[in-house]
PDB file with one MODEL, atoms N, CA, C and O in Angstrom:
MODEL        1
ATOM      1  N   MET A   1       0.841  -1.308  -0.065  1.00  0.00           N
ATOM      2  CA  MET A   1       0.082   0.007  -0.113  1.00  0.00           C
ATOM      3  C   MET A   1       0.898   1.236   0.044  1.00  0.00           C
ATOM      4  O   MET A   1       1.782   1.337   0.894  1.00  0.00           O
ATOM      5  N   VAL A   2       0.549   2.246  -0.872  1.00  0.00           N
ATOM      6  CA  VAL A   2       1.444   3.427  -1.024  1.00  0.00           C
ATOM      7  C   VAL A   2       0.657   4.395  -0.094  1.00  0.00           C
ATOM      8  O   VAL A   2      -0.570   4.490  -0.065  1.00  0.00           O
ATOM      9  N   GLN A   3       1.517   5.082   0.642  1.00  0.00           N
ATOM     10  CA  GLN A   3       0.948   6.157   1.487  1.00  0.00           C
ATOM     11  C   GLN A   3       1.295   7.488   0.859  1.00  0.00           C
ATOM     12  O   GLN A   3       2.312   7.646   0.184  1.00  0.00           O
ATOM     13  N   PHE A   4       0.387   8.468   1.112  1.00  0.00           N
ATOM     14  CA  PHE A   4       0.346   9.768   0.375  1.00  0.00           C
ATOM     15  C   PHE A   4       0.423  10.804   1.550  1.00  0.00           C
ATOM     16  O   PHE A   4      -0.481  10.954   2.372  1.00  0.00           O
ATOM     17  N   MET A   5       1.556  11.475   1.539  1.00  0.00           N
ATOM     18  CA  MET A   5       1.583  12.538   2.586  1.00  0.00           C
ATOM     19  C   MET A   5       1.377  13.857   1.730  1.00  0.00           C
ATOM     20  O   MET A   5       2.209  14.296   0.936  1.00  0.00           O
ATOM     21  N   ILE A   6       0.164  14.413   2.005  1.00  0.00           N
ATOM     22  CA  ILE A   6      -0.252  15.814   1.348  1.00  0.00           C
ATOM     23  C   ILE A   6       0.596  16.854   2.123  1.00  0.00           C
ATOM     24  O   ILE A   6       0.858  16.785   3.324  1.00  0.00           O
ATOM     25  N   ASP A   7       0.961  17.764   1.323  1.00  0.00           N
ATOM     26  CA  ASP A   7       1.625  18.989   1.942  1.00  0.00           C
ATOM     27  C   ASP A   7       0.562  19.677   2.907  1.00  0.00           C
ATOM     28  O   ASP A   7      -0.594  19.911   2.556  1.00  0.00           O
ATOM     29  N   PRO A   8       1.048  19.955   4.079  1.00  0.00           N
ATOM     30  CA  PRO A   8       0.183  20.585   5.050  1.00  0.00           C
ATOM     31  C   PRO A   8      -0.390  21.865   4.708  1.00  0.00           C
ATOM     32  O   PRO A   8      -1.446  22.247   5.213  1.00  0.00           O
ATOM     33  N   LYS A   9       0.293  22.570   3.832  1.00  0.00           N
ATOM     34  CA  LYS A   9      -0.166  23.812   3.331  1.00  0.00           C
ATOM     35  C   LYS A   9      -1.429  23.646   2.570  1.00  0.00           C
ATOM     36  O   LYS A   9      -2.334  24.473   2.675  1.00  0.00           O
ATOM     37  N   ILE A  10      -1.515  22.631   1.829  1.00  0.00           N
ATOM     38  CA  ILE A  10      -2.618  22.355   0.942  1.00  0.00           C
ATOM     39  C   ILE A  10      -3.852  22.064   1.950  1.00  0.00           C
ATOM     40  O   ILE A  10      -4.967  22.560   1.790  1.00  0.00           O
ATOM     41  N   LEU A  11      -3.513  21.219   2.978  1.00  0.00           N
ATOM     42  CA  LEU A  11      -4.739  20.842   3.989  1.00  0.00           C
ATOM     43  C   LEU A  11      -5.195  22.169   4.662  1.00  0.00           C
ATOM     44  O   LEU A  11      -6.390  22.378   4.867  1.00  0.00           O
ATOM     45  N   ASP A  12      -4.235  23.056   5.001  1.00  0.00           N
ATOM     46  CA  ASP A  12      -4.667  24.265   5.596  1.00  0.00           C
ATOM     47  C   ASP A  12      -5.464  25.145   4.772  1.00  0.00           C
ATOM     48  O   ASP A  12      -6.398  25.801   5.235  1.00  0.00           O
ATOM     49  N   ASP A  13      -5.068  25.176   3.407  1.00  0.00           N
ATOM     50  CA  ASP A  13      -5.807  26.009   2.455  1.00  0.00           C
ATOM     51  C   ASP A  13      -7.239  25.446   2.364  1.00  0.00           C
ATOM     52  O   ASP A  13      -8.205  26.201   2.483  1.00  0.00           O
ATOM     53  N   ILE A  14      -7.371  24.202   2.166  1.00  0.00           N
ATOM     54  CA  ILE A  14      -8.703  23.607   1.994  1.00  0.00           C
ATOM     55  C   ILE A  14      -9.545  23.874   3.198  1.00  0.00           C
ATOM     56  O   ILE A  14     -10.704  24.267   3.067  1.00  0.00           O
ATOM     57  N   THR A  15      -8.975  23.665   4.417  1.00  0.00           N
ATOM     58  CA  THR A  15      -9.978  23.871   5.482  1.00  0.00           C
ATOM     59  C   THR A  15     -10.237  25.376   5.772  1.00  0.00           C
ATOM     60  O   THR A  15     -11.310  25.772   6.228  1.00  0.00           O
ATOM     61  N   ARG A  16      -9.206  26.177   5.483  1.00  0.00           N
ATOM     62  CA  ARG A  16      -9.391  27.721   5.537  1.00  0.00           C
ATOM     63  C   ARG A  16     -10.472  28.107   4.516  1.00  0.00           C
ATOM     64  O   ARG A  16     -11.318  28.902   4.923  1.00  0.00           O
ATOM     65  N   ARG A  17     -10.572  27.671   3.268  1.00  0.00           N
ATOM     66  CA  ARG A  17     -11.523  27.974   2.335  1.00  0.00           C
ATOM     67  C   ARG A  17     -12.977  27.480   2.783  1.00  0.00           C
ATOM     68  O   ARG A  17     -13.950  28.204   2.571  1.00  0.00           O
ATOM     69  N   VAL A  18     -13.098  26.328   3.358  1.00  0.00           N
ATOM     70  CA  VAL A  18     -14.347  25.734   3.742  1.00  0.00           C
ATOM     71  C   VAL A  18     -14.795  26.642   4.983  1.00  0.00           C
ATOM     72  O   VAL A  18     -15.960  27.024   5.096  1.00  0.00           O
ATOM     73  N   ALA A  19     -13.824  26.952   5.879  1.00  0.00           N
ATOM     74  CA  ALA A  19     -14.196  27.590   7.096  1.00  0.00           C
ATOM     75  C   ALA A  19     -14.621  29.192   6.714  1.00  0.00           C
ATOM     76  O   ALA A  19     -15.469  29.817   7.351  1.00  0.00           O
ATOM     77  N   ASP A  20     -13.946  29.680   5.668  1.00  0.00           N
ATOM     78  CA  ASP A  20     -14.299  31.064   5.226  1.00  0.00           C
ATOM     79  C   ASP A  20     -15.707  31.068   4.597  1.00  0.00           C
ATOM     80  O   ASP A  20     -16.362  32.110   4.610  1.00  0.00           O
ATOM     81  N   ALA A  21     -16.216  29.885   4.021  1.00  0.00           N
ATOM     82  CA  ALA A  21     -17.443  30.034   3.432  1.00  0.00           C
ATOM     83  C   ALA A  21     -18.503  29.867   4.482  1.00  0.00           C
ATOM     84  O   ALA A  21     -19.677  30.037   4.152  1.00  0.00           O
ATOM     85  N   MET A  22     -18.203  29.560   5.679  1.00  0.00           N
ATOM     86  CA  MET A  22     -19.183  29.416   6.730  1.00  0.00           C
ATOM     87  C   MET A  22     -19.847  30.694   7.023  1.00  0.00           C
ATOM     88  O   MET A  22     -19.211  31.740   6.892  1.00  0.00           O
ATOM     89  N   PRO A  23     -21.144  30.700   7.431  1.00  0.00           N
ATOM     90  CA  PRO A  23     -21.613  31.942   7.847  1.00  0.00           C
ATOM     91  C   PRO A  23     -21.158  32.544   9.101  1.00  0.00           C
ATOM     92  O   PRO A  23     -20.743  31.827  10.010  1.00  0.00           O
ATOM     93  N   PRO A  24     -21.211  33.851   9.208  1.00  0.00           N
ATOM     94  CA  PRO A  24     -20.484  34.474  10.457  1.00  0.00           C
ATOM     95  C   PRO A  24     -20.929  33.857  11.781  1.00  0.00           C
ATOM     96  O   PRO A  24     -20.145  33.727  12.722  1.00  0.00           O
ATOM     97  N   ALA A  25     -22.150  33.497  11.827  1.00  0.00           N
ATOM     98  CA  ALA A  25     -22.563  32.926  13.284  1.00  0.00           C
ATOM     99  C   ALA A  25     -21.833  31.625  13.479  1.00  0.00           C
ATOM    100  O   ALA A  25     -21.615  31.209  14.617  1.00  0.00           O
ATOM    101  N   ALA A  26     -21.452  30.974  12.416  1.00  0.00           N
ATOM    102  CA  ALA A  26     -20.827  29.574  12.646  1.00  0.00           C
ATOM    103  C   ALA A  26     -19.343  29.722  12.902  1.00  0.00           C
ATOM    104  O   ALA A  26     -18.694  28.773  13.341  1.00  0.00           O
ATOM    105  N   ARG A  27     -18.804  30.874  12.641  1.00  0.00           N
ATOM    106  CA  ARG A  27     -17.361  30.990  12.821  1.00  0.00           C
ATOM    107  C   ARG A  27     -16.755  30.876  14.199  1.00  0.00           C
ATOM    108  O   ARG A  27     -15.555  30.687  14.399  1.00  0.00           O
ATOM    109  N   THR A  28     -17.682  31.006  15.138  1.00  0.00           N
ATOM    110  CA  THR A  28     -17.160  30.672  16.471  1.00  0.00           C
ATOM    111  C   THR A  28     -16.746  29.285  16.785  1.00  0.00           C
ATOM    112  O   THR A  28     -16.004  28.977  17.717  1.00  0.00           O
ATOM    113  N   LEU A  29     -17.342  28.390  15.846  1.00  0.00           N
ATOM    114  CA  LEU A  29     -16.772  26.982  15.986  1.00  0.00           C
ATOM    115  C   LEU A  29     -15.773  26.713  14.955  1.00  0.00           C
ATOM    116  O   LEU A  29     -15.540  25.549  14.631  1.00  0.00           O
ATOM    117  N   GLN A  30     -15.141  27.733  14.395  1.00  0.00           N
ATOM    118  CA  GLN A  30     -14.231  27.623  13.216  1.00  0.00           C
ATOM    119  C   GLN A  30     -13.019  26.755  13.700  1.00  0.00           C
ATOM    120  O   GLN A  30     -12.708  25.768  13.032  1.00  0.00           O
ATOM    121  N   GLN A  31     -12.351  27.066  14.787  1.00  0.00           N
ATOM    122  CA  GLN A  31     -11.218  26.367  15.110  1.00  0.00           C
ATOM    123  C   GLN A  31     -11.379  24.883  15.238  1.00  0.00           C
ATOM    124  O   GLN A  31     -10.594  24.123  14.671  1.00  0.00           O
ATOM    125  N   ASP A  32     -12.397  24.445  15.981  1.00  0.00           N
ATOM    126  CA  ASP A  32     -12.775  23.076  16.110  1.00  0.00           C
ATOM    127  C   ASP A  32     -13.008  22.263  14.810  1.00  0.00           C
ATOM    128  O   ASP A  32     -12.565  21.138  14.579  1.00  0.00           O
ATOM    129  N   MET A  33     -13.876  23.121  13.906  1.00  0.00           N
ATOM    130  CA  MET A  33     -14.170  22.539  12.700  1.00  0.00           C
ATOM    131  C   MET A  33     -12.979  22.560  11.871  1.00  0.00           C
ATOM    132  O   MET A  33     -12.921  21.594  11.110  1.00  0.00           O
ATOM    133  N   GLU A  34     -12.051  23.344  11.796  1.00  0.00           N
ATOM    134  CA  GLU A  34     -10.797  23.347  10.956  1.00  0.00           C
ATOM    135  C   GLU A  34     -10.109  22.146  11.438  1.00  0.00           C
ATOM    136  O   GLU A  34      -9.809  21.308  10.587  1.00  0.00           O
ATOM    137  N   LYS A  35      -9.816  21.930  12.638  1.00  0.00           N
ATOM    138  CA  LYS A  35      -9.105  20.748  13.095  1.00  0.00           C
ATOM    139  C   LYS A  35      -9.823  19.465  12.741  1.00  0.00           C
ATOM    140  O   LYS A  35      -9.133  18.565  12.263  1.00  0.00           O
ATOM    141  N   ASN A  36     -11.085  19.267  12.908  1.00  0.00           N
ATOM    142  CA  ASN A  36     -11.809  18.070  12.463  1.00  0.00           C
ATOM    143  C   ASN A  36     -11.751  17.853  10.985  1.00  0.00           C
ATOM    144  O   ASN A  36     -11.549  16.752  10.473  1.00  0.00           O
ATOM    145  N   LEU A  37     -11.944  18.992  10.315  1.00  0.00           N
ATOM    146  CA  LEU A  37     -11.985  18.902   8.743  1.00  0.00           C
ATOM    147  C   LEU A  37     -10.604  18.572   8.252  1.00  0.00           C
ATOM    148  O   LEU A  37     -10.462  17.807   7.298  1.00  0.00           O
ATOM    149  N   ARG A  38      -9.522  19.155   8.904  1.00  0.00           N
ATOM    150  CA  ARG A  38      -8.247  18.781   8.433  1.00  0.00           C
ATOM    151  C   ARG A  38      -7.930  17.193   8.605  1.00  0.00           C
ATOM    152  O   ARG A  38      -7.361  16.537   7.732  1.00  0.00           O
ATOM    153  N   SER A  39      -8.340  16.706   9.752  1.00  0.00           N
ATOM    154  CA  SER A  39      -8.048  15.403   9.917  1.00  0.00           C
ATOM    155  C   SER A  39      -8.905  14.405   8.958  1.00  0.00           C
ATOM    156  O   SER A  39      -8.483  13.325   8.545  1.00  0.00           O
ATOM    157  N   THR A  40     -10.083  14.915   8.702  1.00  0.00           N
ATOM    158  CA  THR A  40     -10.966  14.163   7.739  1.00  0.00           C
ATOM    159  C   THR A  40     -10.406  14.187   6.350  1.00  0.00           C
ATOM    160  O   THR A  40     -10.379  13.170   5.656  1.00  0.00           O
ATOM    161  N   VAL A  41      -9.954  15.365   5.940  1.00  0.00           N
ATOM    162  CA  VAL A  41      -9.427  15.404   4.629  1.00  0.00           C
ATOM    163  C   VAL A  41      -8.271  14.640   4.479  1.00  0.00           C
ATOM    164  O   VAL A  41      -8.140  13.949   3.469  1.00  0.00           O
ATOM    165  N   GLN A  42      -7.289  14.671   5.472  1.00  0.00           N
ATOM    166  CA  GLN A  42      -6.010  13.804   5.567  1.00  0.00           C
ATOM    167  C   GLN A  42      -6.450  12.379   5.461  1.00  0.00           C
ATOM    168  O   GLN A  42      -5.820  11.643   4.702  1.00  0.00           O
ATOM    169  N   SER A  43      -7.480  11.903   6.152  1.00  0.00           N
ATOM    170  CA  SER A  43      -7.962  10.653   6.200  1.00  0.00           C
ATOM    171  C   SER A  43      -8.394  10.109   4.664  1.00  0.00           C
ATOM    172  O   SER A  43      -8.088   9.015   4.190  1.00  0.00           O
ATOM    173  N   VAL A  44      -9.084  11.029   4.100  1.00  0.00           N
ATOM    174  CA  VAL A  44      -9.585  10.693   2.615  1.00  0.00           C
ATOM    175  C   VAL A  44      -8.358  10.510   1.666  1.00  0.00           C
ATOM    176  O   VAL A  44      -8.244   9.584   0.863  1.00  0.00           O
ATOM    177  N   PHE A  45      -7.471  11.498   1.862  1.00  0.00           N
ATOM    178  CA  PHE A  45      -6.220  11.333   1.029  1.00  0.00           C
ATOM    179  C   PHE A  45      -5.475  10.071   1.275  1.00  0.00           C
ATOM    180  O   PHE A  45      -5.015   9.449   0.318  1.00  0.00           O
ATOM    181  N   ASN A  46      -5.325   9.648   2.506  1.00  0.00           N
ATOM    182  CA  ASN A  46      -4.662   8.392   2.880  1.00  0.00           C
ATOM    183  C   ASN A  46      -5.437   7.205   2.208  1.00  0.00           C
ATOM    184  O   ASN A  46      -4.803   6.284   1.693  1.00  0.00           O
ATOM    185  N   ARG A  47      -6.832   7.228   2.212  1.00  0.00           N
ATOM    186  CA  ARG A  47      -7.477   6.045   1.718  1.00  0.00           C
ATOM    187  C   ARG A  47      -7.318   6.002   0.217  1.00  0.00           C
ATOM    188  O   ARG A  47      -7.369   4.921  -0.370  1.00  0.00           O
ATOM    189  N   LEU A  48      -7.114   7.217  -0.470  1.00  0.00           N
ATOM    190  CA  LEU A  48      -6.948   7.184  -1.906  1.00  0.00           C
ATOM    191  C   LEU A  48      -5.562   6.424  -2.462  1.00  0.00           C
ATOM    192  O   LEU A  48      -5.370   6.039  -3.616  1.00  0.00           O
ATOM    193  N   GLU A  49      -4.613   6.310  -1.274  1.00  0.00           N
ATOM    194  CA  GLU A  49      -3.378   5.651  -1.740  1.00  0.00           C
ATOM    195  C   GLU A  49      -2.690   6.381  -2.783  1.00  0.00           C
ATOM    196  O   GLU A  49      -2.227   5.721  -3.713  1.00  0.00           O
ATOM    197  N   LEU A  50      -2.558   7.558  -2.778  1.00  0.00           N
ATOM    198  CA  LEU A  50      -1.910   8.388  -3.930  1.00  0.00           C
ATOM    199  C   LEU A  50      -0.399   8.461  -3.635  1.00  0.00           C
ATOM    200  O   LEU A  50       0.088   8.221  -2.530  1.00  0.00           O
ATOM    201  N   VAL A  51       0.230   8.782  -4.630  1.00  0.00           N
ATOM    202  CA  VAL A  51       1.740   9.050  -4.449  1.00  0.00           C
ATOM    203  C   VAL A  51       1.958  10.459  -4.754  1.00  0.00           C
ATOM    204  O   VAL A  51       1.184  11.067  -5.493  1.00  0.00           O
ATOM    205  N   THR A  52       3.021  11.029  -4.192  1.00  0.00           N
ATOM    206  CA  THR A  52       3.495  12.368  -4.268  1.00  0.00           C
ATOM    207  C   THR A  52       3.976  12.712  -5.715  1.00  0.00           C
ATOM    208  O   THR A  52       4.289  11.828  -6.512  1.00  0.00           O
ATOM    209  N   ARG A  53       4.010  13.827  -5.962  1.00  0.00           N
ATOM    210  CA  ARG A  53       4.582  14.153  -7.364  1.00  0.00           C
ATOM    211  C   ARG A  53       6.017  13.749  -7.457  1.00  0.00           C
ATOM    212  O   ARG A  53       6.446  13.226  -8.485  1.00  0.00           O
ATOM    213  N   GLU A  54       6.792  13.980  -6.391  1.00  0.00           N
ATOM    214  CA  GLU A  54       8.241  13.547  -6.310  1.00  0.00           C
ATOM    215  C   GLU A  54       8.209  12.027  -6.607  1.00  0.00           C
ATOM    216  O   GLU A  54       8.869  11.648  -7.575  1.00  0.00           O
ATOM    217  N   GLU A  55       7.623  11.252  -5.998  1.00  0.00           N
ATOM    218  CA  GLU A  55       7.530   9.892  -6.104  1.00  0.00           C
ATOM    219  C   GLU A  55       7.320   9.413  -7.590  1.00  0.00           C
ATOM    220  O   GLU A  55       8.033   8.600  -8.178  1.00  0.00           O
ATOM    221  N   PHE A  56       6.174  10.087  -8.112  1.00  0.00           N
ATOM    222  CA  PHE A  56       5.829   9.801  -9.495  1.00  0.00           C
ATOM    223  C   PHE A  56       6.907  10.149 -10.531  1.00  0.00           C
ATOM    224  O   PHE A  56       7.166   9.424 -11.491  1.00  0.00           O
ATOM    225  N   ASP A  57       7.575  11.434 -10.234  1.00  0.00           N
ATOM    226  CA  ASP A  57       8.781  11.756 -11.170  1.00  0.00           C
ATOM    227  C   ASP A  57       9.955  10.830 -11.134  1.00  0.00           C
ATOM    228  O   ASP A  57      10.639  10.593 -12.130  1.00  0.00           O
ATOM    229  N   VAL A  58      10.188  10.256  -9.816  1.00  0.00           N
ATOM    230  CA  VAL A  58      11.286   9.341  -9.627  1.00  0.00           C
ATOM    231  C   VAL A  58      10.981   8.119 -10.376  1.00  0.00           C
ATOM    232  O   VAL A  58      11.842   7.567 -11.062  1.00  0.00           O
ATOM    233  N   GLN A  59       9.718   7.654 -10.263  1.00  0.00           N
ATOM    234  CA  GLN A  59       9.357   6.355 -10.871  1.00  0.00           C
ATOM    235  C   GLN A  59       9.363   6.503 -12.494  1.00  0.00           C
ATOM    236  O   GLN A  59       9.787   5.607 -13.223  1.00  0.00           O
ATOM    237  N   THR A  60       8.827   7.775 -12.990  1.00  0.00           N
ATOM    238  CA  THR A  60       8.848   7.972 -14.389  1.00  0.00           C
ATOM    239  C   THR A  60      10.480   7.868 -14.885  1.00  0.00           C
ATOM    240  O   THR A  60      10.807   7.257 -15.902  1.00  0.00           O
ATOM    241  N   LYS A  61      11.306   8.467 -14.121  1.00  0.00           N
ATOM    242  CA  LYS A  61      12.717   8.405 -14.608  1.00  0.00           C
ATOM    243  C   LYS A  61      13.317   6.898 -14.631  1.00  0.00           C
ATOM    244  O   LYS A  61      14.054   6.469 -15.519  1.00  0.00           O
ATOM    245  N   VAL A  62      12.890   6.198 -13.543  1.00  0.00           N
ATOM    246  CA  VAL A  62      13.279   4.704 -13.480  1.00  0.00           C
ATOM    247  C   VAL A  62      12.735   3.928 -14.674  1.00  0.00           C
ATOM    248  O   VAL A  62      13.411   3.109 -15.297  1.00  0.00           O
ATOM    249  N   LEU A  63      11.419   4.249 -14.965  1.00  0.00           N
ATOM    250  CA  LEU A  63      10.804   3.563 -16.093  1.00  0.00           C
ATOM    251  C   LEU A  63      11.451   3.937 -17.487  1.00  0.00           C
ATOM    252  O   LEU A  63      11.620   3.113 -18.385  1.00  0.00           O
ATOM    253  N   ALA A  64      11.771   5.186 -17.561  1.00  0.00           N
ATOM    254  CA  ALA A  64      12.533   5.506 -18.876  1.00  0.00           C
ATOM    255  C   ALA A  64      13.846   4.930 -18.932  1.00  0.00           C
ATOM    256  O   ALA A  64      14.242   4.493 -20.013  1.00  0.00           O
ATOM    257  N   ARG A  65      14.573   4.870 -17.914  1.00  0.00           N
ATOM    258  CA  ARG A  65      16.010   4.062 -17.997  1.00  0.00           C
ATOM    259  C   ARG A  65      15.622   2.619 -18.264  1.00  0.00           C
ATOM    260  O   ARG A  65      16.247   2.001 -19.125  1.00  0.00           O
ATOM    261  N   THR A  66      14.614   2.023 -17.578  1.00  0.00           N
ATOM    262  CA  THR A  66      14.295   0.693 -17.894  1.00  0.00           C
ATOM    263  C   THR A  66      13.946   0.416 -19.352  1.00  0.00           C
ATOM    264  O   THR A  66      14.376  -0.552 -19.979  1.00  0.00           O
ATOM    265  N   ARG A  67      13.111   1.371 -19.845  1.00  0.00           N
ATOM    266  CA  ARG A  67      12.767   1.176 -21.219  1.00  0.00           C
ATOM    267  C   ARG A  67      13.910   1.344 -22.213  1.00  0.00           C
ATOM    268  O   ARG A  67      13.890   0.705 -23.265  1.00  0.00           O
ATOM    269  N   ALA A  68      14.873   2.150 -21.930  1.00  0.00           N
ATOM    270  CA  ALA A  68      16.035   2.324 -22.711  1.00  0.00           C
ATOM    271  C   ALA A  68      16.915   1.074 -22.652  1.00  0.00           C
ATOM    272  O   ALA A  68      17.487   0.690 -23.672  1.00  0.00           O
ATOM    273  N   LYS A  69      17.036   0.457 -21.543  1.00  0.00           N
ATOM    274  CA  LYS A  69      17.836  -0.820 -21.323  1.00  0.00           C
ATOM    275  C   LYS A  69      17.126  -1.864 -22.116  1.00  0.00           C
ATOM    276  O   LYS A  69      17.758  -2.565 -22.906  1.00  0.00           O
ATOM    277  N   VAL A  70      15.826  -2.001 -21.940  1.00  0.00           N
ATOM    278  CA  VAL A  70      15.138  -3.034 -22.829  1.00  0.00           C
ATOM    279  C   VAL A  70      15.348  -2.846 -24.266  1.00  0.00           C
ATOM    280  O   VAL A  70      15.638  -3.805 -24.981  1.00  0.00           O
ATOM    281  N   ASP A  71      15.213  -1.630 -24.734  1.00  0.00           N
ATOM    282  CA  ASP A  71      15.428  -1.367 -26.205  1.00  0.00           C
ATOM    283  C   ASP A  71      16.922  -1.768 -26.463  1.00  0.00           C
ATOM    284  O   ASP A  71      17.167  -2.384 -27.500  1.00  0.00           O
ATOM    285  N   GLU A  72      17.822  -1.499 -25.693  1.00  0.00           N
ATOM    286  CA  GLU A  72      19.210  -1.939 -25.987  1.00  0.00           C
ATOM    287  C   GLU A  72      19.368  -3.406 -25.969  1.00  0.00           C
ATOM    288  O   GLU A  72      20.015  -3.969 -26.852  1.00  0.00           O
ATOM    289  N   LEU A  73      18.802  -4.055 -24.994  1.00  0.00           N
ATOM    290  CA  LEU A  73      18.863  -5.554 -24.961  1.00  0.00           C
ATOM    291  C   LEU A  73      18.097  -6.246 -26.181  1.00  0.00           C
ATOM    292  O   LEU A  73      18.462  -7.334 -26.625  1.00  0.00           O
ATOM    293  N   GLU A  74      16.995  -5.527 -26.695  1.00  0.00           N
ATOM    294  CA  GLU A  74      16.298  -6.141 -27.814  1.00  0.00           C
ATOM    295  C   GLU A  74      17.200  -6.032 -29.015  1.00  0.00           C
ATOM    296  O   GLU A  74      17.232  -6.978 -29.803  1.00  0.00           O
ATOM    297  N   LYS A  75      17.940  -4.954 -29.224  1.00  0.00           N
ATOM    298  CA  LYS A  75      18.846  -4.864 -30.267  1.00  0.00           C
ATOM    299  C   LYS A  75      20.035  -5.898 -30.313  1.00  0.00           C
ATOM    300  O   LYS A  75      20.452  -6.427 -31.343  1.00  0.00           O
ATOM    301  N   GLN A  76      20.525  -6.107 -29.021  1.00  0.00           N
ATOM    302  CA  GLN A  76      21.572  -7.134 -28.851  1.00  0.00           C
ATOM    303  C   GLN A  76      21.045  -8.472 -29.197  1.00  0.00           C
ATOM    304  O   GLN A  76      21.770  -9.218 -29.855  1.00  0.00           O
ATOM    305  N   VAL A  77      19.870  -8.864 -28.835  1.00  0.00           N
ATOM    306  CA  VAL A  77      19.358 -10.125 -28.983  1.00  0.00           C
ATOM    307  C   VAL A  77      19.132 -10.182 -30.589  1.00  0.00           C
ATOM    308  O   VAL A  77      19.431 -11.230 -31.161  1.00  0.00           O
ATOM    309  N   ALA A  78      18.651  -9.171 -31.285  1.00  0.00           N
ATOM    310  CA  ALA A  78      18.373  -9.322 -32.643  1.00  0.00           C
ATOM    311  C   ALA A  78      19.618  -9.490 -33.349  1.00  0.00           C
ATOM    312  O   ALA A  78      19.610 -10.102 -34.417  1.00  0.00           O
ATOM    313  N   LEU A  79      20.799  -8.969 -32.830  1.00  0.00           N
ATOM    314  CA  LEU A  79      22.148  -9.126 -33.505  1.00  0.00           C
ATOM    315  C   LEU A  79      22.668 -10.521 -33.322  1.00  0.00           C
ATOM    316  O   LEU A  79      23.228 -11.147 -34.222  1.00  0.00           O
ATOM    317  N   LEU A  80      22.437 -11.014 -32.005  1.00  0.00           N
ATOM    318  CA  LEU A  80      22.914 -12.444 -31.810  1.00  0.00           C
ATOM    319  C   LEU A  80      22.011 -13.455 -32.658  1.00  0.00           C
ATOM    320  O   LEU A  80      22.505 -14.424 -33.234  1.00  0.00           O
ATOM    321  N   GLU A  81      20.854 -13.197 -32.683  1.00  0.00           N
ATOM    322  CA  GLU A  81      20.006 -14.100 -33.600  1.00  0.00           C
ATOM    323  C   GLU A  81      20.388 -14.114 -35.003  1.00  0.00           C
ATOM    324  O   GLU A  81      20.334 -15.149 -35.668  1.00  0.00           O
ATOM    325  N   ALA A  82      20.811 -12.883 -35.524  1.00  0.00           N
ATOM    326  CA  ALA A  82      21.155 -12.707 -36.904  1.00  0.00           C
ATOM    327  C   ALA A  82      22.422 -13.547 -37.093  1.00  0.00           C
ATOM    328  O   ALA A  82      22.483 -14.362 -38.014  1.00  0.00           O
ATOM    329  N   ARG A  83      23.384 -13.372 -36.280  1.00  0.00           N
ATOM    330  CA  ARG A  83      24.655 -14.293 -36.170  1.00  0.00           C
ATOM    331  C   ARG A  83      24.481 -15.659 -36.193  1.00  0.00           C
ATOM    332  O   ARG A  83      25.209 -16.359 -36.897  1.00  0.00           O
ATOM    333  N   LEU A  84      23.479 -16.190 -35.410  1.00  0.00           N
ATOM    334  CA  LEU A  84      23.146 -17.531 -35.332  1.00  0.00           C
ATOM    335  C   LEU A  84      22.556 -18.019 -36.777  1.00  0.00           C
ATOM    336  O   LEU A  84      22.853 -19.093 -37.301  1.00  0.00           O
ATOM    337  N   VAL A  85      21.757 -17.141 -37.274  1.00  0.00           N
ATOM    338  CA  VAL A  85      21.105 -17.610 -38.554  1.00  0.00           C
ATOM    339  C   VAL A  85      22.299 -17.686 -39.698  1.00  0.00           C
ATOM    340  O   VAL A  85      22.333 -18.565 -40.559  1.00  0.00           O
ATOM    341  N   GLN A  86      23.197 -16.708 -39.579  1.00  0.00           N
ATOM    342  CA  GLN A  86      24.214 -16.723 -40.537  1.00  0.00           C
ATOM    343  C   GLN A  86      25.195 -17.945 -40.489  1.00  0.00           C
ATOM    344  O   GLN A  86      25.799 -18.332 -41.490  1.00  0.00           O
ATOM    345  N   LYS A  87      25.310 -18.529 -39.244  1.00  0.00           N
ATOM    346  CA  LYS A  87      26.096 -19.750 -39.098  1.00  0.00           C
ATOM    347  C   LYS A  87      25.506 -20.982 -39.469  1.00  0.00           C
ATOM    348  O   LYS A  87      26.167 -22.003 -39.654  1.00  0.00           O
ATOM    349  N   ASP A  88      24.309 -20.910 -39.577  1.00  0.00           N
ATOM    350  CA  ASP A  88      23.533 -22.097 -40.099  1.00  0.00           C
ATOM    351  C   ASP A  88      23.485 -22.289 -41.648  1.00  0.00           C
ATOM    352  O   ASP A  88      22.869 -23.238 -42.134  1.00  0.00           O
TER     353      ASP A  88
ENDMDL
END
């Protein structure tokens, strides 16, 4: 299972926006609501099993290197096969 750690700034921004959308009478509960909403949003993101952009970029580079190596090995196999056919 891949865990995703969202940037706390994003969580703060989401909770602030929701809290700001609340009517003025409800703002007295804003701090408790922000704390609860923040943990709820974090929980939802954790259940989504997302990866960070950094992890994605690293895996993209690994995949590109692997693809290049596979291409190189395919060429080597083709050359070796051609040599075998010539010997027959």
